[in-house]
C-alpha positions as CSV (number, residue, x, y, z in Angstrom):
1,M,-3.9,-35.2,-3.1
2,T,-3.4,-32.1,-5.4
3,I,0.1,-32.3,-7.3
4,P,2.0,-29.0,-7.1
5,L,2.7,-27.1,-10.4
6,V,6.2,-26.7,-9.2
7,E,7.9,-28.6,-6.5
8,L,11.5,-28.2,-5.2
9,K,12.9,-31.1,-3.3
10,N,15.9,-30.9,-1.3
11,V,17.5,-28.4,-3.6
12,T,20.9,-27.4,-2.7
13,K,23.2,-24.8,-4.5
14,R,26.7,-23.7,-3.8
15,F,28.8,-20.9,-5.1
16,D,32.5,-21.7,-4.2
17,K,32.5,-22.6,-0.4
18,R,29.2,-20.6,0.1
19,T,26.1,-22.7,0.3
20,V,23.1,-20.5,-0.8
21,L,20.3,-23.1,-0.8
22,D,20.5,-25.8,1.6
23,R,18.0,-28.7,1.2
24,V,15.2,-26.3,0.2
25,N,11.7,-27.9,-0.1
26,L,9.1,-25.6,-1.7
27,T,5.6,-26.3,-3.2
28,I,3.8,-23.7,-5.7
29,F,0.2,-24.6,-6.5
30,E,-1.5,-23.7,-9.9
31,G,-3.3,-20.5,-9.7
32,D,-2.0,-19.1,-6.7
33,I,0.4,-16.2,-5.9
34,T,3.2,-17.4,-3.9
35,T,5.6,-14.8,-2.4
36,I,9.2,-15.7,-1.1
37,I,10.4,-13.3,1.6
38,G,13.5,-12.9,3.5
39,K,16.4,-10.8,4.2
40,S,18.8,-9.4,1.5
41,G,21.3,-11.9,0.4
42,V,19.6,-15.1,1.5
43,G,19.0,-16.7,-1.9
44,K,15.6,-15.5,-3.0
45,S,16.7,-14.5,-6.6
46,V,18.9,-17.8,-6.7
47,L,15.7,-19.7,-5.8
48,L,13.9,-18.1,-8.8
49,K,16.7,-18.7,-11.4
50,H,16.4,-22.5,-10.5
51,I,12.6,-22.7,-11.0
52,I,13.2,-21.1,-14.5
53,G,16.2,-23.1,-15.5
54,L,18.9,-20.2,-15.5
55,L,20.7,-22.2,-12.7
56,K,20.8,-26.1,-12.2
57,P,20.9,-27.3,-8.5
58,D,24.0,-29.1,-7.1
59,E,21.7,-31.5,-5.3
60,G,18.0,-32.2,-5.1
61,E,15.3,-31.9,-7.8
62,I,12.7,-29.5,-9.3
63,L,9.4,-30.9,-10.6
64,F,6.8,-29.5,-13.0
65,N,3.3,-31.0,-12.7
66,G,5.1,-33.9,-10.9
67,K,7.6,-34.3,-13.6
68,R,11.3,-34.0,-13.1
69,L,12.7,-31.0,-15.1
70,K,16.2,-32.7,-15.3
71,G,14.5,-35.9,-16.8
72,M,12.6,-33.9,-19.5
73,T,13.3,-34.3,-23.3
74,R,14.5,-31.5,-25.2
75,K,11.0,-31.0,-26.6
76,E,9.4,-31.0,-23.1
77,R,11.9,-28.5,-21.8
78,K,11.2,-26.2,-24.5
79,S,7.4,-26.5,-24.0
80,F,8.0,-25.7,-20.2
81,K,10.1,-22.8,-21.0
82,Q,7.3,-21.5,-23.4
83,Q,4.9,-21.5,-20.4
84,V,7.2,-19.4,-18.2
85,S,7.8,-15.8,-18.3
86,Y,10.4,-13.8,-15.9
87,M,10.2,-10.2,-14.7
88,F,13.7,-9.2,-13.7
89,Q,14.6,-7.0,-10.7
90,S,16.2,-4.5,-13.0
91,N,13.6,-4.7,-15.6
92,A,16.0,-5.8,-18.3
93,L,14.6,-3.7,-20.9
94,F,16.7,-3.3,-24.3
95,D,17.9,0.4,-24.4
96,S,18.0,0.1,-28.3
97,L,14.3,-0.9,-28.5
98,T,11.3,1.1,-28.1
99,V,8.6,0.4,-25.4
100,F,6.6,-1.2,-28.2
101,E,9.5,-3.4,-29.5
102,N,10.6,-4.5,-26.0
103,I,6.9,-5.7,-25.2
104,A,6.7,-7.2,-28.7
105,L,10.1,-9.2,-28.3
106,P,8.7,-12.4,-26.5
107,L,5.9,-12.9,-29.2
108,R,8.6,-12.5,-31.9
109,E,10.8,-15.0,-30.2
110,K,8.2,-17.5,-28.7
111,T,5.6,-17.6,-31.3
112,R,4.7,-17.6,-35.0
113,L,2.2,-14.9,-34.9
114,H,1.6,-12.6,-37.8
115,E,2.8,-9.0,-37.4
116,D,-0.8,-7.7,-37.4
117,A,-1.5,-10.1,-34.5
118,I,1.5,-9.1,-32.5
119,R,0.9,-5.5,-33.1
120,S,-2.6,-5.8,-31.9
121,K,-1.7,-7.9,-28.6
122,V,1.2,-5.4,-27.9
123,L,-1.1,-2.3,-28.2
124,A,-3.7,-4.0,-26.0
125,Q,-1.0,-4.4,-23.3
126,I,0.1,-1.0,-23.9
127,D,-3.3,0.6,-23.2
128,R,-3.9,-1.8,-20.0
129,M,-0.6,-0.5,-18.6
130,E,-1.3,3.2,-19.4
131,L,1.6,3.5,-21.5
132,T,0.0,4.9,-24.6
133,E,2.1,8.1,-24.4
134,V,5.2,6.4,-24.5
135,T,4.6,3.7,-27.0
136,Y,7.5,4.6,-29.3
137,K,9.9,6.1,-26.6
138,Y,13.0,4.4,-25.4
139,P,13.6,3.1,-21.8
140,S,15.9,5.9,-21.3
141,Q,13.3,8.4,-22.1
142,I,10.7,7.4,-19.7
143,S,10.6,7.1,-15.7
144,G,11.4,4.2,-13.6
145,G,7.7,3.5,-12.7
146,M,6.9,3.4,-16.5
147,Q,9.9,1.0,-17.1
148,K,8.5,-1.3,-14.4
149,R,5.0,-1.3,-16.2
150,V,6.7,-2.0,-19.5
151,A,8.6,-5.0,-17.9
152,L,5.3,-6.2,-16.7
153,A,3.5,-5.8,-19.9
154,R,6.2,-8.0,-21.6
155,S,6.0,-10.7,-19.1
156,L,2.1,-10.8,-19.5
157,V,2.0,-10.5,-23.4
158,T,2.4,-14.2,-24.2
159,E,-0.2,-15.2,-21.6
160,P,2.3,-17.6,-19.9
161,K,1.1,-20.1,-17.4
162,I,3.7,-19.2,-14.9
163,I,5.3,-15.7,-14.2
164,L,8.2,-15.3,-12.0
165,F,8.7,-11.9,-10.5
166,D,12.0,-10.9,-8.9
167,E,11.4,-7.8,-6.6
168,P,9.0,-6.4,-9.3
169,T,8.7,-3.1,-6.9
170,A,12.3,-2.3,-6.3
171,G,13.0,1.3,-6.4
172,L,9.6,2.7,-6.5
173,D,7.7,5.1,-4.6
174,P,4.9,3.9,-2.2
175,L,2.0,4.9,-4.8
176,R,3.8,3.0,-7.8
177,K,4.9,0.1,-5.5
178,N,1.2,-0.6,-4.9
179,T,0.0,0.0,-8.3
180,V,2.4,-2.8,-9.5
181,L,1.2,-5.2,-6.9
182,S,-2.2,-4.2,-7.8
183,M,-1.7,-4.9,-11.5
184,I,0.0,-8.4,-10.8
185,A,-3.1,-9.4,-8.7
186,H,-5.4,-8.0,-11.4
187,Y,-4.0,-9.7,-14.2
188,Q,-3.4,-13.0,-12.3
189,R,-7.2,-13.2,-11.5
190,K,-7.9,-12.2,-15.2
191,I,-5.4,-14.7,-17.0
192,R,-5.3,-17.1,-14.2
193,F,-1.5,-17.5,-14.3
194,T,0.7,-18.9,-11.4
195,A,2.7,-16.1,-10.1
196,I,5.9,-16.5,-8.0
197,L,7.1,-13.3,-6.4
198,V,10.4,-12.4,-4.6
199,S,9.6,-9.3,-2.6
200,H,10.6,-7.6,0.7
201,D,7.5,-5.2,0.5
202,I,5.7,-6.1,3.9
203,P,3.0,-5.8,4.5
204,D,1.8,-4.8,0.9
205,V,2.6,-7.9,-0.8
206,L,0.8,-10.0,1.8
207,F,-2.6,-8.5,0.5
208,I,-2.2,-10.1,-2.9
209,S,-0.7,-13.4,-1.8
210,N,-2.3,-16.8,-1.5
211,R,0.9,-18.3,0.0
212,V,4.1,-17.2,1.7
213,A,7.4,-18.8,2.2
214,I,10.3,-17.3,4.3
215,I,13.7,-18.3,3.3
216,D,16.4,-18.0,6.0
217,S,20.0,-19.3,6.2
218,G,19.4,-21.0,2.8
219,R,16.3,-23.0,4.2
220,I,12.8,-22.5,4.1
221,P,11.4,-22.8,7.7
222,F,7.8,-21.6,6.8
223,Q,5.5,-21.8,3.9
224,G,1.8,-21.2,4.2
225,T,-0.9,-18.6,4.0
226,P,-0.4,-15.0,5.1
227,M,-2.8,-15.7,8.0
228,E,-0.8,-18.9,9.0
229,L,2.4,-16.7,8.7
230,E,0.9,-14.3,11.4
231,Q,-0.1,-17.2,13.7
232,S,2.9,-19.4,13.4
233,E,4.9,-20.0,16.6
234,N,7.9,-20.9,14.6
235,P,10.8,-18.9,16.3
236,V,12.3,-17.9,12.8
237,V,9.0,-16.6,11.6
238,Q,8.4,-14.7,15.0
239,E,11.8,-13.1,14.7
240,F,11.0,-12.1,11.2
241,I,7.6,-10.7,12.0
242,K,9.1,-9.0,14.9
243,G,11.6,-7.3,12.7
244,Q,8.6,-6.0,10.6
245,A,6.6,-4.8,13.7
246,S,7.6,-1.3,13.2
247,L,6.8,-1.0,9.6
248,K,3.5,1.0,8.5
249,D,1.7,0.4,5.3
250,E,3.7,2.7,2.9
251,L,0.6,3.9,0.7
252,T,-1.5,5.0,3.7
253,G,0.9,5.7,6.4
254,L,-1.4,3.6,8.5
255,D,-0.4,0.5,10.8
256,T,-0.4,-3.0,9.6
257,R,-3.2,-5.4,10.1
258,R,-1.1,-7.3,12.5
259,D,-0.8,-4.3,14.7
260,I,-4.4,-3.5,14.7
261,E,-5.5,-7.1,15.4
262,N,-3.2,-7.1,18.5
263,M,-4.6,-3.7,19.7
264,L,-8.2,-4.9,19.0
265,I,-7.7,-8.0,21.2
266,Q,-6.0,-6.1,23.9
267,E,-8.8,-3.5,24.0
268,M,-11.4,-6.1,23.9
269,G,-9.8,-7.8,27.0
270,R,-10.0,-4.3,28.7
271,V,-13.7,-4.0,27.9
272,N,-14.4,-7.3,29.6
273,R,-12.4,-6.3,32.7
274,L,-13.8,-2.9,33.1
275,Q,-17.3,-3.3,31.4
276,E,-16.9,-0.5,28.9
277,S,-17.2,-0.3,25.4
278,F,-15.5,1.5,22.4
279,P,-16.3,1.9,18.6
280,V,-14.9,0.4,15.6
281,V,-15.1,1.5,12.0
282,M,-14.5,-0.4,8.7
283,F,-14.0,1.3,5.5
284,T,-14.5,-0.4,2.4
285,I,-13.7,0.8,-1.2
286,D,-16.4,-0.7,-3.4
287,N,-15.7,-1.8,-7.1
288,L,-11.9,-1.6,-6.9
289,E,-11.7,-4.1,-9.8
290,Q,-13.8,-1.7,-11.9
291,I,-11.8,1.3,-10.9
292,N,-8.6,-0.6,-12.1
293,E,-10.4,-1.3,-15.4
294,H,-12.1,1.9,-16.2
295,I,-9.5,4.6,-15.0
296,G,-6.3,2.5,-14.2
297,H,-4.3,1.2,-11.3
298,I,-2.6,4.3,-10.5
299,A,-6.1,6.0,-10.0
300,A,-7.2,3.1,-7.8
301,Q,-4.1,3.4,-5.5
302,E,-4.6,7.3,-5.4
303,I,-8.3,6.6,-4.0
304,I,-6.8,4.3,-1.1
305,Q,-4.1,6.9,-0.4
306,C,-6.8,9.6,-0.2
307,L,-8.9,7.6,2.2
308,G,-6.0,7.0,4.4
309,T,-5.0,10.7,4.6
310,L,-8.5,12.0,5.4
311,I,-8.8,9.2,8.1
312,K,-5.6,10.5,9.9
313,D,-6.6,14.1,9.4
314,H,-10.2,13.6,11.0
315,F,-9.6,11.1,13.7
316,D,-7.6,11.3,17.1
317,T,-4.0,10.2,16.6
318,A,-4.2,8.2,19.7
319,D,-6.8,6.1,18.1
320,T,-5.5,3.3,15.6
321,S,-6.1,2.8,11.9
322,A,-4.7,0.2,9.7
323,R,-4.8,-1.1,6.1
324,Y,-6.8,-4.3,6.7
325,S,-6.8,-5.7,3.1
326,Q,-6.4,-4.2,-0.5
327,N,-9.7,-2.4,-0.2
328,E,-10.2,-2.0,3.5
329,I,-9.2,0.2,6.4
330,L,-9.9,-0.7,10.0
331,M,-10.2,1.8,12.9
332,V,-10.1,0.9,16.5
333,L,-11.4,4.0,18.5
334,P,-10.7,3.3,22.3
335,H,-10.3,7.0,23.1
336,T,-13.3,8.2,21.1
337,G,-16.9,7.9,22.4
338,L,-19.6,6.5,20.0
339,K,-21.5,9.6,19.6
340,E,-18.1,11.6,18.8
341,A,-17.1,8.9,16.3
342,K,-20.5,9.2,14.4
343,Q,-20.0,12.9,14.2
344,V,-16.6,12.7,12.9
345,L,-17.5,9.9,10.4
346,D,-20.1,12.3,9.1
347,E,-17.6,15.2,8.8
348,L,-15.2,12.9,7.0
349,A,-17.9,11.6,4.7
350,T,-18.8,15.4,3.6
351,D,-14.8,16.0,3.1
352,L,-14.4,12.9,1.1
353,Q,-17.3,13.7,-1.4
354,K,-15.5,17.0,-1.9
355,Q,-12.3,15.3,-2.9
356,E,-10.8,15.2,-6.5
357,I,-11.4,11.5,-6.7
358,F,-15.2,12.0,-6.6
359,Q,-15.1,14.9,-9.2
360,A,-16.6,14.2,-12.7
361,K,-13.9,16.3,-14.6
362,T,-11.2,13.8,-12.9
363,Y,-12.2,10.9,-15.6
364,P,-13.3,12.7,-18.6
365,K,-12.9,9.5,-20.6
366,A,-14.6,6.9,-18.1
367,C,-18.1,6.1,-17.3
368,F,-18.3,3.9,-14.2
369,S,-19.5,4.0,-10.7
370,F,-17.8,3.3,-7.2
371,S,-18.5,4.0,-3.5
372,I,-16.7,4.2,-0.5
373,L,-18.7,2.3,2.6
374,A,-18.1,2.8,6.3
375,G,-19.5,0.6,8.9
376,L,-19.6,1.5,12.6
377,A,-20.2,-1.0,15.5
378,E,-19.5,-1.1,19.2
379,A,-17.2,-3.5,21.0
380,R,-19.1,-4.3,24.2
381,P,-18.4,-7.0,27.2
382,G,-18.9,-10.3,26.0
383,T,-18.4,-9.5,22.3
384,D,-16.1,-11.8,20.5
385,L,-13.9,-10.7,17.6
386,D,-15.7,-12.6,14.7
387,S,-19.1,-11.2,15.9
388,L,-17.7,-7.8,16.2
389,M,-16.3,-7.8,12.7
390,G,-19.7,-9.2,11.3
391,Q,-21.6,-6.4,13.0
392,V,-19.3,-3.7,11.5
393,L,-19.5,-5.1,7.9
394,S,-23.2,-5.4,8.2
395,H,-23.4,-1.9,9.2
396,Q,-21.8,-0.4,6.3
397,K,-23.4,2.4,4.3
398,I,-22.2,4.5,1.4
399,I,-20.4,7.7,2.5
400,A,-19.1,8.7,-0.8
401,H,-20.2,7.8,-4.2
402,L,-19.4,8.6,-7.9
403,K,-22.2,7.3,-10.4
404,C,-22.0,7.1,-14.0
405,T,-25.3,8.8,-15.6
406,K,-27.3,7.2,-18.4
407,N,-25.9,9.8,-21.0
408,G,-22.4,8.7,-20.5
409,E,-21.3,11.4,-18.1
410,T,-19.9,10.8,-14.7
411,A,-21.7,12.6,-11.9
């Protein structure tokens, strides 16, 4: 049996007469992104502060690699803290330090690196976070979105084993919110750290999470995968999901994956009863990781946003589109015939290729390729959901493409 990297066992915390954590049990596995969700004021941030050691439980215990934190020697506790980084909700940047100095601070406090090595690491993080133009500015001189990226760069610069994110996207607009989540997922895959997030950004944060835990009334009634969350019959989970039912994906303005899956099941039931059929389309942004690498996370999110906008512009509002994953959008078209769907899809493809995201001048310093694909299939009587999705994906073809030519120019 795999030993959790971090485990909370019956952790209880009280402030005066108020019990914030009530016999909480939580497991965090190495290499996962685990997101803790719940209403405001239910103890999400308090939970994070226990994991990092800023707070101590009144009862219960916290284990790291199976060893109780409380029983660690001073040397072991110091080693544990050196492996953990924390991104505060308020960013916690120092106003008197420049962007460079804020990011360099953990390296100067936790390591014995020479100043040249520190400078190299910091500048590399600044470049990755697209902060070069504000390297020597102070936090008060840059936007809130940039401050978030500075805080993220600072949490990553020591290449820690565990990073705790307390509402990392609080106060950001949908584009920059998804940009920060994209960066967390990207660097988690690249550096392989374990991430623990506190967030209320449903459904956006579920696209990047391996596991999700709901905290409610001081306890954790559910922990599991995002899919298990959607399928859970736990009444607390059902109430929470129901409370999110009216939410749309903020970046694209489209419905949620849960919405479209429910609609798809409903429509397939109608197909079987009436012996009819209807089209389904899946759009996929290919090479999203390459886009993040070559032109940045903000540009990658702008591409997703652009695709979502064009889908809404071209297709009937009575049809349903949803952000299905980080790089996929699914459409269910019960009010559109197959022939009409093909025609509208062709028109969308023509319009998409004309967009700024597919123009060479948009990326003067980059040489990379990426595509947007679309697959069209028909839900017919007797078709099950898995086979339908398989058909949609197998029918995908490129509808817009940007290619880097041999001479280093993008065309």
